[in-house]
N, C-alpha and C positions, 0 to 999 in steps of 0.2 A: 504493499501501500505506498502511494507517493505521501509525503505528510505537507501540509499547506508551511507558508513560511512562520505562520503564528506557532503552529506545532514543533516545525524546528526549534525555532527562538527558546520556546517552553523547554523541550529536551536538551539545548545546551546550558537555559540558567540552570537548570535541578539535576545536571549527570556534572557539570565540568567543574566544579571547585573553583571556578575564577577568582572569584573572592579572597580566595589565599594566594594569591599569585603574586609576583612582584610587580608585574606590569600594573595589574589593579588596584594595587594597592598606591603608587608613586601616580597614578594619571588621575585617581580619585584625591588623593592629599594635593597635587600642587593645582587642581582646576577647585578645588572649592578653598583652598588658602586664595587662592585670586579674584573667587568672590567675596571673601571678607574685604579685601583690599580695594576692590571696586566701591563697596559700598560706604566704606571709608575716604575714598577718593571724592564719593559724591557727597558730603560731609564737609570737604575742603580740608581734610585732617591733614594733607600732607602741601608743604611747600618748596619741599624742594627734592631733588632728589636721594639727597643723604638721607631726609624723613623717611622718604619712601622706600628705600634702601633697607636702613633699620630696622623697621618695623617688620620688612620682607623676614631678613634674618630670624629676626625672634620671634614668629612667626614660626619659619620652619624649622625655629630650634638648630640655625646653623651659621655659626658667625663667620664663616670662610666661604656660603653661596653671596652670589651677586644675582639680584632679578634680572636685569637683562640677561646675562649670561643665561638664565636656569630658561627664560620664557622664548630668547629671541637668537642668542648665539650659539646656544649649546646642540653638538650632533643629538647627544642621545639626552634627552633631558627630563623623561618620564614619563614624557607626554606619550611620544613617539620617536623614532630616530628617523633622524636626513641623512645619505648618502651622500650625496653631492649638494652642490650650489649653495652652500652656507651662506651668510654674510661673511663677504671677504676681511679679510685680518686688518686692510687699511679702516675701511668702512666702521668695522668693529670700535677702531682705537677714536675714529671721528666720532661716532655715537655716543663712545663714554665719556668723551671728553667734553661734548656737546650738552648732554645731561648734567654733569657735574659742574659746568660753568652757566646751570640754569637756561641756557639757550634753546635748546630743545625740551626742556623736562614741561612746558605747560604743555609742549600738544603728546606728550604722552601721557600728562594728567587727564588731558581734554581725551585721549583714547577708553580711559579706564573708566568713565564719568559716562562715555556714548552710549545710549541704548538703542540706536538705530543700527543695528547689524550690518546691514550694507554700507552706512555711512561709516562706521567702524573701519569695514575691512579696507576703503580707501584713503581712511587717516593713517592707518597702520603702513599701508605701503608707501604713502609720503612720509612718513616717519624714518622707514627702510632705508628711502631713495636707492634701490636697486629692486630689479627684475626678480625677485625670491619667491616666487608665489606659495611653496610648499611651508616656507616659513611662516611667511604671511598668514596663511588658512591654519596655522600649527595654532599661532597663538589666538587669533579670533575664536578658535573652538576651545581655548583654556576659557574665554570670557564668557562664550554662549553655549556653555558644554550641553543643552538639554536639546540645542538646533543639529547637533551635529552627529556623525559618527566620528569612526576613528581613523576616517582615510581621508588625509588630506593633499596625497598625490593626487592628478590630472589621470595619470596611468591607473595608477592601481582603482581609480574609483571606475576607468572605463573596465575591467575586472571585472567589479561587482556587479555592472549594469549588465553585462554578457549574461553573469552566473544568473540573476535575478530570470533573464527572460529566460534563458536554457531550462532553469529548474521549475520556476516557479509561475514563466508564461507575465512576468508584470517586466512594465516597460516603463522607464525613467527616458523620458524626451526632454529634459532643460538640460542646458550646457552652468548655466550659473552654477558656482560653487557653491554659495548658501541653499539656492533653490532647491539643487539635487539631493543633497544631504537634507535638508527641511522633508522631502519627498522619501527621501528611503528611511528615515528614521521615523515617519510616520504611519510605515506599513507594519509595526507592529505595537502591541502594549506591552509597556514593562512597568518593574518598579523599581528599577534600577540603572539610570543612563550611562554609568559607566560598565557595566554586565553588555547594556545594550551597545553602547560604542566597540567593544571589545567582539563581540559575536557577527557585526558586519565584517569587521576585518579578516576574524576566521573562517566567515561564510565565504569570501571573497578568494580563500585562498586555499577553500578546500578542505578545511581543517575539522570542519564540525564530524565529522565521522571518527577522528584521531584526538579526541577531547583528553584522552591520558598523558597525550605528550605536551600538554599546555604544563610548563614548569615554571619553576621561581625567575628562571631568566629570559622566559619570551617577552618580549616588546615589540610594537608594532615598528619596521622598519621599511624606511622608503627606498629602499635598494632593491633593484628587478631582478627578479629571478632571470630573466632571458637574456644571454648572453651577446652582445651584437660583435659581430665578425671583426677580429681586428684589421685584418685587409678586405675590404672589400669592391667590388666594380660595377657598375649600374649600368647594361648595356641594351641598346634597343637602335631603331629606327628615329629619323628626325622629328622633333614635335611631339615625343612619348613624356617628356617632363623628368628628364632624367637630371638637369641642373636643379631643378625647382624641387627633385625631391632630395638634394644632396645637403641642401639647407634642413630642411625638417629632420635628417637622419643626423645630422653633426648637432641640432639642439639637440636634439636626444638621449644623443651619446651623452652629452656634456652635463645636460640636465633632464633628467629623467621624468621629472614632474610638471616641465614646462604645459600648460594649457593649451593645446592645438586645434582647440574651438574656437580661438581669439579669431579677429579679424587676420587676413595677409598682411596687412599693414605692421601689427604688432607681431608677429614672426619672425620678419624682416630686420624689423627692430630687435630683436635679441639676436637676432644673427650678427647686425653691427654690434651692439654691443659685445659679443663675444669675440669678435673679430676687433676691435678695440682695444679688448682685455689680453690679446694676443694667446686666445686659447683655439682661435681657428684661422690659417691662413689657407688662402683661396690663391691658387695655380692655374693656368690654362700651358700644356705644354703644346712644343711647336717644332716645325722641323731644325730649327737653330741652337734648342733648347742643349746645354751639356751638362758634364757634370760638376765643371767647376762653376755652375749656376744654383746646383742644385746641390751638391755636398759642401765641398768646399774647392778653393781656387785662387791662381794670385792674379790680384787687380791693379789695375793700374789707381791713384788717387795721389790728387792736388793739395801740398801741405803749403803753409807759408809760415817761414821763420821770422825770429823778434824784429826782423825790422822791415817786417813787410814783403818781402821776395817769396814769391808763388814757386814752387817747382815741385816734379814729379817725382812720386816713389811707388816702387813695386810692394804689394804687401799681402799678406794669406789674408781672403775673406771664406766668412763663413758663407754658404748659400743654405736657399729655404729651407730646406731640408732639416739641415744641421742645427738652424736659429729655435723650431720649434722643438726638434728634440732636446737642446737643451734647456729650453722650459720646463718643458715633460719631466725630463729627469731629474733637474733641481728639485722640482713639486716631487714628485716620488720618491728623492732622497729623503725630503725634509718631513715629509708623511711618516717617515718609519723611526724617524728620532724619538727617543724615548723623554726628549729635555724639553718640555714645552716652555722652555724661557728663552731658548736658543730660536734665532732667526734665523730664515732660510739667507744660503749661501748668496743670492741677489741680494737681497734687504741689507744681509751686512757690509757683502763687496760697494752696494751704493751708499751706505755710511761710510765708508773708508776714504772713495771717492771724495764724499762733500767734506768730509773731514780735511782732507789734501787739498781741496780747492781753497779752504780758506788759511792752511798754513799747510805748504808743499815743503817746509823742512823739516818735517815729521823724522825724526831717527828711530829707525828700527835696529834695533844689538842682535848681532850675533851671541855665539857662547864665551867666546874670545873676545875678554873687554879691551874696548878701544878701536875695534873694527865695525861702528853702526856704520848704517848704508842708507840710505834715502832716495825717494821713489821720484822720478824726474817726469813721468807720463804715465796715463793708458792710452792701447791702441785697444782695437775691437777684440784680440785675441791674447796678447800682453800686458805685463807689465815694461815700461824702461826705469831701470834704478842706476844707479851709481855707488860704486863700491870707497869701503874707504881710503884705497888710493888712489883713487880718478876714474878708474876702469866704466866703461861706459858700454861694451863689446856685448854684452850679454841680457837676454831678457827673460823673464819669468811667466812659463804658463798659465793663463786665466783657468783654461780646462783643469791641469794637474792640480790647483792651487784649489778650485771645488772639489776632485777628488780628494785632497788631502780634509778640507775640510769636513768631510761627512765620513772619513776614515774608510775611502774607499780603494785607498792606495798607502803602503808605507811611505815613509820618509826616508830621504836618501841622505846618507851623509856624506856626500863627495858631489865635488861639481859644484853647479846654480842650487841643489837639492839643498844646502844649508840654508839656502836663503830665505828659503819657505817659512819654515818654522816660526820665525818671528812676525811673519804677516798674517797667519792662521792665530799665531797667541791674541795681534789686534781685533782679528775680526770675531772671535770667541769673546772678546772683550765687550761689544755689544750687543744691548738686550734691553728690554719695556717690560714694565709692571703689567703693560694689556696683554703682551705676547701672548697668544695659545697654542696650542698643536695646531700645525698646519693641517690642513684635510686634504687626501686625497683628489684631485682633478684628473677630468679626463680630457686631451687635446686633441684636436680633429687637424688634419690636411686633407684638402680638396683638391682632386685634381683632374680637371676638367679636360675632355679630349686628351686622353691618357695615353691611346695608342696612336696618335698623331706625332708624337716625340719618338726618339731613338731611343727604344727605353732599354734595352743591355748597355747604352753609353751613357746615361744619364743616371741609373741606378748603381753600373759598377758594382763595387761588391756586396753593396747594400741588400742586393737581392737574397743572398742571404740571411744577413740578419734583423730582416721585416720578419721572418718566420716568428711565428707565436713561440714557439717552445726556445729560439735562439735570442728572443729579446732579455735584455736583464734582469735578475731578478727569480728567473727559469734555472730548471738543473741543468740544461745544456745551453746554457745561455753562450754566446762568442763576441768576445769584440776583436776589431782589427786596428792595425796600425794605420792611421790615413798616410794617401802620398806627400802631402805635401808640408802640414805641423807636424807630422810623426805623433802625433796625438792619438792615445787609443779610443776608440769610439764603439760602443754600443747603443742599441735603441730600445728606449726607455718603452715597457709595457703598458703606458698608460696613454700611447702614443696611436691614435687609429688614422687610417687611410682610407678614404673612400676616392675612386676612380669613376669617372663617365668615358663612356665608348659608344660614338656613334657606328651602328654595323653596318651605314650607308657607306661609308668611309673606308673600315677594313674589317672583315668577319670577326670571331672569336678566334677560330684557328687558323688565324694569319697572326695574332698577338704574339709574342714570345714566348716559347714553351716553359722556360724558367718561370718568368713571371705568373702566365695562368696557374701551376701548382700552386702558389703563396697568395692566390686572392680566390675569396668565393663571389661567384657572379649570380647577380641575381638580376633576370630579364626584365627588361620594363617595354612592353609590348603594346600596342595602340588600343584603349581602351575604349571603345565605342557605348559602355555599358555608362560611359559617364556624361553621356549627352541623350539628351530626351527626344525621345520618339514623339510624333502625336497619339499612338496609341499608348505609350507610356503615360502622356501628361492625363487620358481621358481616363484612363483605369486610376491613377492616383487621385483626381477628381473623385471617380466614384465611392473609392473606399474611405477616403476622405467625409464624404456624406453621404455612409453606407445606411445610417438611421433615420435619415430624412427623406419624406414622400417627393414623388418626380415634380409635384406640383408645388412644394413647399418655397414660401417666398421668401427663403435665405438663401437655396440652394439651386432654385432657378433661374436667377440672375448669372448666377455662378458658372454654370453650364453653358447659357446662351453667350458669355462673355468669353469663355474659352472654345465652345465652336466657332464662331467669327473669327477667334483672332488665327487659329488654325486653317480657315478657310473650310471646313467641313462640309461633304456634298451632303444634299437632302435628302437621298436614301438612309442618308446613318441616324437621322432621326425615327427611325421608321423604325430601327433593327436595335438600338442600345438597348430597350428592354430583353428584350431575346437576350444579348449579348451578357449581356448583367447575371441573366441567370444560369449561363454559362460559366459565365467566372465563380458564381458562388457552389455551383457545382463542384468545379474544380476543387477550389479550396478547401471541402469538406472531403474532398478523398486526394487531399495534399498531393494534388498536381497541377496549381497555376503555373500558366506558364506566360509570366509576366513580358509584355509587350509586343503579343502578338493578336490581341481580341479582337481591335480594328486595324491590321495590317493589310486587310482587303480593300480597305479603301483609298481614294486617291485624297491628299487634301492639297489646298492652293501651299501652301507652306512649306516651304523647304525640308524636308526631312534629314536634316544632319548626318542621325546616325543611320540611319540607311545608307546616305552618299558615302560616307564613310569606308562603311562595310563593302559597299559596290568596289571602291575605286582600287580599295588594298587586295580583293579576291581578286582583281584583273592583274596586277602589279606583281601578286603571287605567282599568277599562272604564267607572265610574260618573264619573270624575272625570279625574284626568290623573296619570302618574308624580311629580309634581314632591308627591302628597300623599299617597305611599306610607308604611308604617310601617318602620321601623330596625332591624335585626337586634338594636342595643344593648339592647333590650328582653326579649330574648329569652337571650343569651348568658348562661350562669351559672344557668340556671332548671331546673328541673324540674318533674312532675308536681302537686308540693304548691305550688310557689313561683309556678309559671305564673298562677296565678287575682291575683296581686299585680299583675302587668304589663297583665292584661285590664283591671281594676275602678282603678287609677292610671297608666293611661298608654294604653294601646288605646283601648277605651271612652271616654275625655274626649277624644281625639283623632279621634276618628270621629263623634262628636256635635261638634266645631268644625269638620269639614271638610264636614259634611251639614246644618250650622245649626240642627241638631235635627230633623233627616228623618228619622223614624225607617222609613219605610218604607223608604229606601235604607241605613241601617242593618241593619234585618232581611235584605235582598239581600247584605251582606255576612259576618254573623254568624249569620244562620237562626232558627229558631223557638226555638230551641234559647235564645237571648239576649235576645229580642226576641218579648213577648205582646203582644196586643191587650188593653186593660182594658176592665174589664165594668163598665158603668154598668148599674145598673138601674135607674135613676132620672134625670130630667133634673137637671141641676144647675145649670139658671135660675133663678132666682125666678119667681114667677107674672106676669106682664105681658104682653099683648096687643100680640104684635108677631112677624108671618110673617116664619121664619129656618128655614133648615136645620143651625144648627151644632148641635142636638140630634142629629141624624142622625152628625155627621161622628166620624171612626174617631180614637181615640188610643188611643198607646201608650207601653210603658214597659219598662224595661231589667231583667230578672230577675237577679238579687244573690245568687249563687250563697255569699258568705260568708257569710249570713244561718243560722246552725243553725237557724234552726226554721221554715225555709224545706217548704215542703211544695208542691210544683209537680208535676203531671202533664201531659203532654203530650197537646192536646186529644185526644178521638178516641181514645187509643191505650191509657189505663190506666197509660204507664209514668211511673213515678217519677224526673222527673230530676235529674241530679245534673250537677257541671261539666265530667268527664269525657265524659258522654255528651251533654253540647251540642256540646264540643269534636265527637265523631263526627259530630253532625247537621251544624254549620259544615264538616266536610270530607266533607258527605255520603256517608258510610258509615252503615249498620243501627244502630240500638240496638234492647234488647231489655230 
């Protein structure tokens, strides 16, 4: 017997013993504690963050705790665990300083006083001042616990929605984080909101049947179980959304909890923020891309001496892959450090450079007294220094310095190795009271058109290092010595690579075999289903208004509006009730054939879905599916704007695919778009030469964008226009 959702909850509440788990106790403690603080805030109990924080410490019975750290900054704060995209260390320091200086405390106090949930969410986001939705949702849940499940992440809530639909036939259609949580929590009756919150978490995780596994250490974690491929390539013909999807995938890898139901402008804004934050690098391969651009190479650089004279020097420069890999590696090494007060290497090194800018006479002592050295300057890869005897012919590698800082390399007691420890001690001297243990972040390199470059030449020895088990930190990890800098180099495990490949340029089979073995491939075919045919639109209308009678004053105008928009034929009106009966019968038999029930009718509106399917079926017969036309050229188009896609995208692609063979182009588009040129006389000069070139037929594309066009279909006298040409393409009669 299948249980209802309420029966499933009752079973959970009576058998789970959840109230004795550590998660339940911490969830209840810190939620109820915040309710008490809210009530005091409404009574103007707090005049400063110090007042608030001291009261919080007293209520929590923990003098070492901190209000902001507990409810906003902390990865696992007792309410849930967030694996990625916490508030950045820099922003944490800014927020702490601002509330302590009473700059932003009024905003925090107003958040605690606010009773309007939606307004409160906006205030929290403005207070954090970063696009950290899961962090904001978690704090909001603690402020208003009776309105929420324990699911703060967008992706995790999608799992809950699928679970409710599949097991209980319950739909949650709203995308608002507040509305969907309120809708979910209202589905059951409960006496304990914290039990109910944990129930929904375990339900979406398929753990209700495994209640005995609820241990003292169980707590909601926003880390997705799904593992993203470390190296992947999206491949498909033009216009299938490959580059479009790299943006979504990159964001999801870095921020799994991002809400993709937001408008595209918000998604692009998050993408830009991650690029600005140097977690995403986007590049395009081309035929002149080289190893020196990608990994490292010797590049010219213009420098200016103290007298203002400019001259060119040649220095080793990191390529774009090495740059993002170094950032990922620095984050990975910092996240593994057990010392929460230690700055990351990049932060400590920045402080060193700042201090040197203020005083470039800083002395760095060696073990032997009286042999202090000074720093002369910094390049991208090295530190120039002056020995005690005045020698300046050597440099120190920043990469080696980083490895020594993280204790990934043993100190050398000979040569220039004796100069590193003094700088390491200086770097380790930098710390901050607000420093928190750095969280592991993911980084993404997007390579558009990866097959347009000489992959073997660009990647070089990196081909081996990008394999998952060859990356740093794994049992089979490998490092190589780079040819120019002679530095040790390995690929960080938190750096993901996403490539795109246009199959019309080169098939997957023609790609470098070594590269193919190291990437997972995801096909991005044309998706006609993303386009709505007239039959789809009518079927959607019927299902949306299935409870309404045909003559209902609400429904009838909607139906007439849609039929007029589609240019529905008169005979459809008399057939719609019969077809509706067939649709209901098929649904009851679990045999729905969506998008087909009205396909027998000819509509005046262009059926873009059928048009795309028709064109691609012909191309596949003449060439292959790698040269299909993508759905992106049709999305958002109507009868007026599709003409632009035809002449700017579709026809040029066909001309490229068939190398100007207009006979084959005509087989795809029909005689409404391709016509035989009329040559009334020979085009050649008068010359005695036996040839049959004059007999050769030539064709041309008919351009319906030309307002002066006067083209009649040969032998019929029908004056053609773009819509009639489309009808001919679809093998429909024209008049």
